[in-house]
C-alpha positions as CSV (number, residue, x, y, z in Angstrom):
1,X,14.8,-101.7,-10.9
2,X,14.5,-99.2,-8.0
3,X,17.1,-101.1,-6.0
4,X,19.6,-101.1,-8.9
5,X,23.2,-99.9,-8.6
6,X,22.4,-97.1,-11.0
7,X,19.5,-95.8,-8.9
8,X,21.5,-96.1,-5.7
9,X,24.3,-94.0,-7.3
10,X,22.0,-91.3,-8.4
11,X,19.6,-91.2,-5.4
12,X,21.4,-88.3,-3.8
13,X,20.3,-86.1,-6.7
14,X,16.7,-86.9,-6.1
15,X,17.1,-86.3,-2.4
16,X,18.6,-82.9,-3.1
17,X,15.8,-82.1,-5.5
18,X,12.8,-83.2,-3.3
19,X,14.0,-82.7,0.3
20,X,17.3,-80.8,-0.1
21,X,19.0,-77.7,-1.1
22,X,17.4,-77.6,-4.6
23,X,13.9,-77.3,-3.2
24,X,14.0,-73.6,-2.6
25,X,15.9,-70.5,-3.5
26,X,18.3,-69.9,-6.4
27,X,19.1,-73.6,-6.6
28,X,15.4,-74.4,-7.1
29,X,15.2,-71.8,-9.9
30,X,18.4,-73.2,-11.5
31,X,16.9,-76.7,-11.3
32,X,13.5,-75.5,-12.7
33,X,11.9,-76.8,-9.5
34,X,9.8,-73.8,-8.4
35,X,6.1,-74.1,-7.4
36,X,3.3,-71.7,-6.4
37,X,4.1,-70.2,-3.0
38,X,1.3,-72.1,-1.3
39,X,2.9,-75.4,-2.2
40,X,5.7,-74.8,0.4
41,X,5.4,-75.6,4.0
42,X,5.0,-72.5,6.2
43,X,4.3,-70.3,3.3
44,X,1.2,-68.9,5.0
45,X,0.0,-69.0,8.6
46,X,-3.6,-70.2,8.3
47,X,-4.4,-69.1,11.9
48,X,-3.6,-65.5,11.0
49,X,-6.2,-65.4,8.1
50,X,-9.4,-63.8,9.5
51,X,-11.3,-63.6,6.3
52,X,-13.2,-66.9,5.9
53,X,-13.3,-66.6,2.1
54,X,-9.6,-66.2,1.9
55,X,-8.9,-69.0,4.3
56,X,-11.3,-71.4,2.4
57,X,-9.6,-70.4,-0.9
58,X,-6.1,-71.2,0.5
59,X,-7.2,-74.4,2.1
60,X,-8.9,-75.5,-1.1
61,X,-5.7,-74.7,-3.1
62,X,-3.6,-76.7,-0.7
63,X,-6.0,-79.6,-0.6
64,X,-6.4,-79.8,-4.4
65,X,-2.8,-79.2,-5.5
66,X,-0.9,-80.5,-2.5
67,X,2.2,-79.3,-0.8
68,X,5.9,-79.9,-1.3
69,X,7.5,-82.1,1.4
70,X,9.4,-80.3,4.2
71,X,12.9,-79.2,3.3
72,X,15.2,-81.4,5.4
73,X,18.6,-80.5,4.0
74,X,20.3,-77.3,3.0
75,X,23.5,-78.8,1.7
76,X,24.3,-81.4,-0.9
77,X,23.4,-85.0,0.1
78,X,26.5,-87.2,-0.2
79,X,26.4,-89.9,-2.8
80,X,26.5,-93.5,-1.8
81,X,29.9,-95.2,-2.0
82,X,29.7,-97.4,-5.1
83,X,31.9,-99.0,-7.8
84,X,30.0,-96.8,-10.3
85,X,31.4,-93.7,-8.6
86,X,35.0,-94.8,-8.8
87,X,37.3,-93.0,-11.2
88,X,39.5,-94.9,-13.7
89,X,42.6,-93.6,-11.9
90,X,41.8,-96.0,-9.1
91,X,42.4,-98.8,-11.5
92,X,45.7,-97.6,-12.8
93,X,48.7,-99.6,-11.7
94,X,51.4,-97.4,-10.1
95,X,55.1,-98.3,-9.9
96,X,54.7,-98.9,-6.1
97,X,52.0,-101.5,-6.8
98,X,54.3,-103.3,-9.2
99,X,57.2,-103.3,-6.8
100,X,55.0,-104.7,-4.0
101,X,53.8,-107.5,-6.4
102,X,57.4,-108.3,-7.2
103,X,58.4,-108.5,-3.5
104,X,55.7,-110.9,-2.6
105,X,55.9,-113.1,-5.7
């Protein structure tokens, strides 16, 4: 099921959502994909926190709730070339196609 044509054709949306341009910023807000700030990589520099209680609290938050993966892309990931992405126009017969068929028949 995960290797189906349907999944392959829509995988780029998931990549945009998890690793791409929809992970942060206005696109994340529009996609309702916004998390608590500590969920994002580089949201806080743990080495700069001098208060041990604050540092423990932040580390506990990250450990218990996890972090989002690193953002790898800032632009749309291109879709895979597939028959499911073809438009019906590609199947329309044009007069040039007909004349070529007639020449070789």
